[in-house]
N, C-alpha and C positions, 0 to 999 in steps of 0.2 A: 125506031127511036134514034134521034140524032143527039149525040153527046157534045156539049159545048163546054168550053173552058169558063170557069168562074171569072167574074170581073175582078180586076186588080183593085185592092183596097189600100188607100194611103194610111199606113200605120204609124206615121210620124207622131200622131197624137198620143201614142203609147210609149213614148220615150221617157221613162222615169223609173224610179226605184220600185214603185208599186206594180208597174207593169212587169218588171223582172220577176217579182215574187209571184205574180199571176201566172207567168209563163212557166216558172219552175214547179208550180203546183200541178200542172197538167202535163202528164207524161207523153201522151199520144199527140203527135204533130197534127193529125187529122182532126182530132177533137179540139185542140187548141186553136186551129185555124177558124173553125166555126164560131167558137166563143169570142175570139178576137174580132171577127167580122161583125158580130152582133154588138159587141161593146163599142166599137168604132162608130157603127151606125147610131147607137143610142147617144153617144157623146156629141156627135154632129147634130142630131135631132134636138138635143137639149141645149145646144148652142155653146158648148165648151170647146175651147181651142186646145186644151191639154187635159190629161187625166187629173192633174192637180191644179186646177185653176183657183188661184187664191181668192178670187171674188166669190166663189161658190162654196168654198171649203167650210165645213161646219166648225165653228169655234167652240172649244171646250174650255171653260174657265179652269185655271189651275188651282189646286188646293194649297192653301197656305196655313201652316200651323202657328 
């Protein structure tokens, strides 16, 4: 069996506050790497250029008293 290096993933899409919270929640760097790869792949597949694309963000109406 030949071991190969995993492909490099462009993680620039994960440069935001939410990504920092995501990274802080996962202690193991090996586990975090796999989750980040899957998240980047999903965001690219979905067509988002950043984790918080304003055009796709869910709008929650504010409550006013």
